[in-house]
N, C-alpha and C positions, 0 to 999 in steps of 0.2 A: 359267380354268382348275386352278384348285387346284379347285372350288366343283366344278366336276363330278368329279374323283377323287374326291371323297369323298362327292358322291352316290350314282356308280355302285355303290364301295364297301360301304355301307349299303344298295342295293338288293342285290346279291349277299349281304351280309351277311345281312339278312333272310329272301330265298331259303333259304338252309343252313340258321340257323334254324329254320325254318316247316319246310320239309322234318320234321327232326329232332325236331320234335316232336308233328308227323300219329302217328304211331305211338304214344306217350305216351297222346296224345288219346285215341286210339280204343282204347285196352287202357284207360286207367282209365273209361273210359263202360262200357268190358264191366264192369270188379268192382264198381262203384258202383250199376249197375243190371245185378246178375245173372241175380234173380230174376225183373224183368222180361222180359227176351231170353230166359231159361229158358224161361217158360210161354207167351211170345207171337209170338215172333222164330224161334227157334229152330225149324229145319228137322228135328229129331231127337224131335219131341216126342212122335209117337207111338211111340215106342220107348224105354221107361226102362230096358231091361236095359244099353242105350249109357251110362250115366251123362254124357250130353254136356254137360248144365248151359250151353248158349247156345255152347260151344267152334267149335259147326260153323258160327254167324253172326258170331264172331271172326275164324274163317280167314275166311270170304267179302269180310269185309270189309280186312281184311291182306291178301288177294288184290287187291283192286279198287283200292287200295291204290296196290299194288304194280303193277300196269296205269298207273295214272292217273301215276305218277314216272316210267316208263319212256318212258311218251308225253309227258312234259315237258321229259326228256331230249333226246329226239329233236327235238322244236321248237326246242329251246333250241338243238341243236346247228348245225341248218339257220339259225335265226336268226344266231350269232356268223359262220358260213360266208360269211352273205351280207353284212351288215354289219359283218363287222371290216374288212376292206382301208380304206375310210372312217376309221373311228377309229382303226385300228393306232397313225398318227404321237400322238394327243391320249392315248389308254394306255398304249403303249410308250415313250414318248419318255426317260425316264432308265433304260430298260433299255440302251440305244444307245449310250450315254456310254462311251470310251475310259479305263478306268481305270488308273493309273499300278502298274506291276508291277516290286514290289524283290523280290528274293532276300531270306528271312530269317536273320539273322548266326547262326544253326545250325548252315547250310547251305551256309555259305560256307566256303572248305577254308582256311584262313588262319584260327590262332586271334584272339581278341576282344581277350584282356588276359594279363597276365601271369600265367598256368598253373603257372611252374614252383615259386614259392613256398609253392603251396596242398600241392602232390606232393612229397615229396619223403622217405625210409629214414629210418626212426627210429634217434634220435645213442642210441650207446651210450657210458657214460661211463665 
């Protein structure tokens, strides 16, 4: 049971981190291969007055990544909706426990200790 929860946590963490690093990987590969992209892969290489330098290729790759992420989100949402009812008791078991409720001392009407000794007017001699 504990092993299953840890496995689920690791898989979710890996998914979130890999999704975050995709943008970093694409932008860093653009910066390292800027000369190659601007001369070979750029769609505006026949228009040097635009000073594109391969940014059009970077925009295309980032849009493709965004579309891929949207598709993965929709797929994972459908997967969770179809699988979650069976696994809800395993994953969310701890959240269903009733926790004891107590009112903190500062919200209670009666004072906790003797406050008269602290607050008093100054003595005149």
